[in-house]
C-alpha positions in Angstrom: -16.4 20.1 -18.1 -13.2 19.9 -19.9 -10.2 17.9 -18.6 -7.9 20.8 -18.6 -8.2 24.5 -17.9 -9.1 26.7 -14.9 -10.9 24.7 -12.2 -10.4 21.2 -13.8 -8.4 20.0 -10.8 -11.0 21.2 -8.4 -13.8 19.7 -10.5 -11.8 16.2 -10.6 -11.5 16.2 -6.8 -15.0 17.4 -6.2 -16.4 14.3 -8.3 -14.6 11.9 -5.8 -16.7 13.1 -2.9 -19.8 11.1 -2.2 -22.5 11.2 0.3 -22.8 8.0 2.5 -26.1 6.3 3.4 -25.9 7.5 6.9 -25.5 11.2 5.6 -21.8 11.4 6.1 -19.3 12.6 3.6 -16.9 10.1 1.9 -13.8 11.4 0.3 -10.4 9.9 -0.6 -8.2 10.2 2.4 -4.9 8.9 3.4 -2.8 9.3 6.6 0.8 8.7 7.0 3.6 10.0 9.3 5.3 12.2 6.7 2.3 14.0 5.2 -0.3 13.8 7.9 -3.8 13.8 6.8 -4.2 14.0 2.9 -7.6 14.6 1.4 -8.3 14.7 -2.3 -7.7 12.5 -5.3 -4.5 14.4 -6.5 -3.1 14.6 -3.0 -3.7 11.0 -2.2 -2.3 9.8 -5.6 0.9 12.0 -5.1 1.3 10.6 -1.5 0.9 7.0 -2.5 3.3 7.5 -5.5 6.0 9.0 -3.2 5.6 6.3 -0.7 5.9 3.5 -3.3 9.2 5.0 -4.7 10.5 5.3 -1.1 10.3 1.6 -0.4 6.8 1.4 1.1 7.2 3.4 4.3 9.5 4.5 7.1 12.1 2.3 8.7 11.0 0.7 12.0 12.3 2.9 15.0 13.7 1.6 18.2 11.5 2.2 21.2 12.2 4.9 23.7 12.5 2.5 26.6 15.0 0.4 24.9 17.2 3.4 24.0 17.0 4.6 27.7 17.9 1.3 29.2 20.8 0.9 26.8 22.3 4.2 28.0 21.9 3.5 31.7 
């Protein structure tokens, strides 16, 4: 199949899906707090690129208990 044209993106993502030895499906998946669950080669690459340009992740947040005790 050609590298460009209608359906080429779908074909590229479909080629990344594999059947596991136990009969399960293996696909490129990433999970983060901003995007949620991301499935597919293009979506994973975009999420990883954005995360790399933003400094590698979200800043650590203070705990709820700590904030409540500080106010009290």
